[in-house]
C-alpha positions, 0 to 999 in steps of 0.5 A: 508850536504856533505862529501869532501876528505881532499886532501894532496898532499905532495911536490917531488919537481916537478913544479905544475901548469905546464899541463892542460887538453890538454897537459895531454891528448896530453901526454896520446895519445902520450905515447900509440902511436896509430901508433906505437902501431896499426903497432906492434899489428895488425898483432899478433890480427889478428892471433889470432882472425882474422876478429874479430879484432874490437870486441878485439878492444872493450872488450880491452877498456872496463877494460881499461875504468873500471880501469881508473874509479878507478884510476880517483877516487884514483887520487882525493884522493891521487894525488900523482905521486907515482900512483899504488905504493902509493895507494896499499901501502895505501890500502893493506900495503908495499910489494903490494905496492911496487910490484905494483911500480915495475910493472909499471916500469917493464911495461915502460922498456919493453915498451921503449925497444919496443918503440925503435925497432919500431923507428929503423926499421922505421927510416932505412925504411924512410931513404930508401925511401927517397934515393931510396936505398932498402938497407938501410933498410936492416941496421935494421937488422943488429944486431950490427947497430940495437942496436946502433941505438936504444941506440942513441934514448934512450939517445936522448929521456932520455935527452928530458925527463930529461929537463923538461915538457916545452921542451916535451910539444913543442916536443909532440904537435909537433909529436902528430899532424903530427901522427894524420893527417897522420893516418886520410889520411891513414884511408881515402885513404884506403876506397877510395881504398876499394871504387875504387875495390882495397881492398881484394877479399875474405872479405866483411865489416860485423857486426859480426867483432865486435861481441867477441863471434865469437872468436874460443876459450877462448885462442884466445880471452884472447891471443887477448885481451892481445894484446888489453889491450897493444894496450892501455897502456900508458893513466895512464901517465896522472896520473903521472904526476898529481903532475904538472898537474893545477887541480891535483884532478880532471884533470888526471883523466878526462884527461884518460878518454878522451884519452882512448875513443879518442883512441878506435874511431881511432882504431876501424876506422884502423881495419875496413879500414885495414881488407877491404883492407887487407883481413887476408890471409897470402900472398901479403898485408895478415894481416897474411902473416908472412913477414908483421906481425911484422910491418903491416904499413911498408907493406901497406903504399905504396898499400894505400897512393902510393908516399905518403908512405913516409909520414906513415913510418915518421908517426910511426917513429915520433909516436914511437920516442914522446912515446920513450919520452913520457914513460921516465915520468912514470918509472921516476917520480914512482922511484922517489916516492919510493925513496921519501918514501923511499921504494928505495935508496933516490938517486931516491928522487933527483930533477935537480935544473935546470928542477925540474925534478927526473934526477937520476930516469930517467937516471937509467931508460933510462940505464935499458931500453937501457940494456933490449932491447940489451940483448932481441935483442941478444937473440931472432929474433923476439924481438918485438913480444915477449916483446908486449905479456910479456907487456900485463902481465905486464900491468895486473899485475899492473893495477889488484892491482891498481884496488883492491887497489881502492876498498879496499880504499874505503872501508868504504864508497862504498855503501854510494851513488850511485855514490861511488858503480859504481865508487868506486866498481863495475867499478874498481873490473869489471876491476881488474877481468878482468886484472886477468883473462888475466893475468892467461891464458895469463901466461898459454898459454904462457908457450908454445914456440909457443906462441908469436915469438916460441922462448923458454928458456930450453922449456919455451916459451920466453913470460912466461920467460920475463913476469913471470921471470920480477915478480918473479925479482922483489919479490927478489929485493923486499925482498934485499931491504927490509932487508937493508932499513926496515923503509918502509916495516914496514909501518912506512912510507906509512901507510895503510889508508882510505880516511879521509871524512870531513863533510861541512855545 
């Protein structure tokens, strides 16, 4: 006899069976947007950990893998588009569950604004390269033009997401293929240049780059790890679309694992290539040059790819644009689930009759992210650096909640088999602890205005204000909604439970 979990999926009106394993993996990689994530994070990460860039990528990969294993187990038992919100509600109750959902939504709102910002930078850089008019690249620094262009990109992405998975798949397959081909070209071209003696003079390859214990301080380690975690973020979209995936109990979790393994290989190759070619100096092509830290590929495109540099700019533009569109999926479906279970107004649970998508939730996500970007761009000249660092806090927050939810949800069967011990207990527990450690250390460090871009509000670092402030805002909103819509918060809809086991002969 064996024990198997009885799976019941409560339909929310989404079209089932639209995605398979390949489509889910493509969606996961597109959401991570490796070209965008690398160009935005290589500089800040090297500033924290120096040549130990490969080491911090490996260390960042480990808790992501452990948390992804927990996600896989939860999805197998409860394939629900609410993911963190639904699972944490069933494990810990409505209040922690609601905050898990808020953490996911807030993280995606932050990253949507950041994606749009990078897309704007590379859009005008691409126009400048194509027309040989360098002044066009300067338009991204014009705040009114920057914000207006950003809002147009967000509107287009929300519109595509609104139209459903079929249009999404066409866009993602096309843009991801182009992105990965150009990334491979950049890596090969960099190694060729290095072999010809055109690499950095002050650096040579060493296995010590892969040693995390060589990082100077624990604060530098956690700061680098927080940035590294941001660079892996997005694989959980594979789980968010579980109700629209064929084999909803198995395929989404499998897709998430394939995604994170693919990404770690790509990141390590890029890390070694860029370190050897550019070095870690603060002048010229150096990865710590303050003029290029926020946008490494914009600086390295021409030195590495020569006349084909425009392709790298177009790849990052494609990466950020495709991720912008794919990332809308997660907050829209989380809001859909929260509306469905009456944790927020039921209007969010509405489905478009024509496209079978959470139309209202998608529109609200677009408006919120557009407003956040506009405000942050006005408040801070270094919005990209600050939001990336703050995003690491938000990711650790809701990934940690979900990892611990896995342990508690399966508490009655953790020690019934070796498999359960490792995948339902040890892996998510260690992943959750890792997220808590990074969250706490980053919060302490982020209080200092020197953390991130150096921007501050009343003497408090902008990264702390964004990250912890958004969590505090969520708590306030939660209690306001609890007063107006008490049914969910009284545990009458999503009840705390453990998975039902059915004994099969």
